Residue, then its C-alpha position, 0 to 999 in steps of 0.5 A: m499499500s502506497k503511503i503517499r495517498p494516505l498522507v496527502t489525504l490526511c493533509l487535505i482533511a486537516l486543511w479542510t478541518a482547519l478552514l471550517l472548524p472556526v466557522q462552525m464554532l462561530a455559528v454555534a456561539v452566535r446560534s446561527g442557522l449555519a450551525l446546521a449547514v456547516p456540518r453537512l458541508y464539512h462531512a460532504g467534503l470528507c466523503r469526497l476526500l475519502r472517495i466515498r460515493v453515497e447512493v441514496e434510496g428513498e426520501v427523507a421524512m419531511a416532518r420535524p423532529v424525526l428520530f432517525v434509526c440506523n444500523h452501525v458499522s463504522w466511524i464512516d457512518i457518521l460522515v455519511l449520515a452527517k452529510l445527508l441529515p440536519a440532525a444530531f447524533i445520540t452517542k456514548q459519553e466517551v466520545a466527548g473526551w476524544p481529541l478533536f472528534g469530541l470537539l467536532a461531536k460537541l459542535h454538531g450538537a451531539v447528545f452524549i449518554e452514559r450506560r449508568q442506569a442512574r442517569t437514564r431518566e436525565q439523559r432521556d429528558e435531555m433528548g426529549r428537550r432537543l426533540d421538543e425544540g424541533g431538533s432531529l436525532i440520529l440513533f444507533p440502537e445496536g449500541t455499538s458497531s457491527d461487522g457490517i454483515r449482520l445486525l446486532p440486537f436492537k436495544s428497545a430501551f432506546f425507543s422509549l423516546a417514541e412513547q413521549p409525544v412531541k408538541g402533542r404529536p407522535l414522534v416520527v421514526q424513520p428507519i435507515s439501512l446503511t450498507f457498504a456496497t463496493l470497494d474499487n468497483l467490486p462488491v464488498g464481501r466479508r474480507s473486504m468488509s473489515l476495511y469498513a467495519w470498526v468493531g471490538d477493541q480496534e484502535l481508530v487511527p490504524h483503522l483509519w489509515r488502513f481505509l485511507g490506502v484503499g480505492p474508491s468505495s460506495v455506500v448505499v443509504q436506504f430511507h425506509p418509510p417513517v412510522t410512529i408508535e401509534a401503529f404499534a403495540s409497544r416500543k418493543a414492537l416498534c423496535r422489532h419493526c425497525s430492526d426487521v426493515i433495516r436488516r432486510g435492507v442491508s441483506d438486499v444490497l449485500a446480496g446484489r438484489r433490490r426489491p420493493r420496500p415492504p408496506r407500512l405495518d398498520s395492523r397489530a397482527e402483522i406486527a406480532s408476526v415479526a421475529p423478536i430480535c430486540e433486547p429490553 
């Protein structure tokens, strides 16, 4: 692997960050509308520098706010979703302390959560406040990143957000499936997926360095029909629906098939038939 391309790319990323970081800091400080626009521009630039082509299927829900629910494979997911959506991420508290990445997350309005049970209600209230203010959120309900081939069980506790009305209306939830599809114009398999997937105790810098050395890639982002909890018997049923829809979307892309998106589940009989693949 040539070291020239990764080094040049890193220099360009540093320059791009140096140009836009002060703009975003100022926009946040004065509460300008640019605070939502600049991160999308910044992450679009990163995707271009990293030679990531983003293919979008479906339509983003027009309602605001929205809880976007997506599978999680890598740090690359952040770049892709931040490019497409004017929404803040729900992420683990540890990220806040990361050099540079923590600052970028804060400037993007991320909601940091801890796994401690004692803070669950406080954190839920903070997320609810964001939604009440009209801000959309992006949730990775697996709680960690997967291998890119299979989804991990979704944690239904995250879907308690959908149980609380926002300004008297049920919260709109939109499932998103994100799939790494090609590398060097060839379909991604289990071996090449390891260049994307960031799992376990892998260090970020070595993973980033390996990715910088590979060829152009493509990511398929499928926006599935939005739903609300009113169509489901419980938050666990909503969780199962999102998991099933997203899993099917990922599977179809990896298998090279694209079939019509399933109709929205409206009857509780249909919902009950979905396999229980969510954790409490």
